[in-house]
C-alpha positions, 0 to 999 in steps of 0.5 A: 754172684755179684761183684763190686769192682774186684770184690767177690760177694756171696750170692745175695749178700746182706749189707749193713747200711750206713747209719748215723751214730749207729754203724760205728766200728763196735757195732759193725764188728758185731754185725760182721760176726753175725753174718753181714757180708759188707759193712759201711761206716756212718756217713761222713761229711766231705766238708768236715773231712777237709776241715779236719773236724774231729768227729768226721775224722774219727769215723774213718777208723776201720779194722781188718776184721771188717772187710770188705768195708765201705766208707761213705761220704756226702757233699755237693761241692766237687772240690771238697768231694775230691779232696775227701776221696784223697783223705778217705783213701789213706784209711784204705777201705775196700769201697768208697760209697757216695750218699745221695739218699740222706733225707735229713734237712741239714744235709739236703739244704746244702744240696747233698744227700737226697738234695742232689736228687733235684739235680741229676746232672750234678749227681752224675758228674760228681760220681764220674769225677770221683770215679776218675779220682781213685782206683777204689770202686765207687758205689752209690746209695740213693732213693727213688727220687725227690718225690713221687712225681720225679722218680727217674731211678731207672735212668739215673742208675743207668747213667751212674753205671755208665760213668763208672759206678760199681754198684747201687743201693736204692732205698725204696722211698722218695725224699718227700716220704722221709721214713714214712709209709712203705718202701716201694721195691717195684722201681728198684726191680725195674732198675735191676731188670733194665737189660743195660744194667750189669752192676749189682743193684741192692735193695734197701728199706723195710727189710725187717724179717727173713721173709722180706729179705727172701721176697727181695731176692726171689720176687724182685730179683735184686742182687742183695739186701741192705739192712738198716733199722732191723739190725739196730741193737739186734746184730743177730738179724743177719744170721737169722736171714741166712738161716732162713735162706738155708733151711726155710725155718726161723732160727731160735732167737738169741738167749738172754746170755747172748744178749747180755754178752753182746751188750757188754762187748758192745759197750766195752768196744765203744769205750775202747774206741771213743772213751768213757763218756761218748762210749756210754752215751752212744751205745744207749740207743741199742739197749731197747732192742737188745732187751726187747719184749721182756716183761717188767724190764723198764726199771733196768732199761731206764738204768741202762740209758740214764747211767753216766758211767760204764761201771753202773751199766755193767752192774745193770747187765749183771743184775739182768742176768741174775734176774732174767737169766732163764727168760725164754724168748719166743719166735716173733 
């Protein structure tokens, strides 16, 4: 069974990926309830933290019911990263994760996220310094390499392990691919099969069905799956994967009542956490998936994503339940 430092995980854990503007406390709470074994915060800028930027500091909020929870930070400046470790420690997470994988230009252009894949020595020395600076386990999320000509992930993972990294999650794409094309899990399996590796190796990218998770486990031999896009607006994905592992059959999809209830709770938790305006705005991205595949639903979805006050959105949820309450979702 895999362990991150002293944290014992179940066999083949499912991890909620850190996703900007998605994996906030309300969403993490819903995913945890539905079977996510480890959850991560949105990535947090080390520069933002040390400047005490409100948006960065807010992302440090974690709750007891989420544990084990990792706070993910990114940056390329050693002093800033070490200072941010000290700030993060005060939130008392179980894990500090370093983002060496974000492909977005504004992050990469500063040499952070996947930008650091151009400088593996810096990647290793930053990780080593952070390991020495905290008693919390340091983990890393990264990509295969900068582009297809610079994939050295087997060597990179081994070097990160050797300086004290306690687990590595690898997205099966290069920075050049961004989110296009298919994720390639073969190099991740090579990392896992390296006889010198003894820390958990988690796969990420294109785990979009229970079958894909099973393939990652059984054919590629990885230690766990990190789930990103498949969970947005669909926290039930975690329980569906676990059900499939246990029974080999697909769990019935959530009912309309369950979906409305989750959307309602999600919105209420977001308002409680971020206030009315941000709570309403930032929950919108989830509604498409909460209510995916329902015929003649566009009018209601439009109301959900264009209403600026929560009372109107809650009213739409009531309408949906009244009109579509007995709609039966079929297995995809």
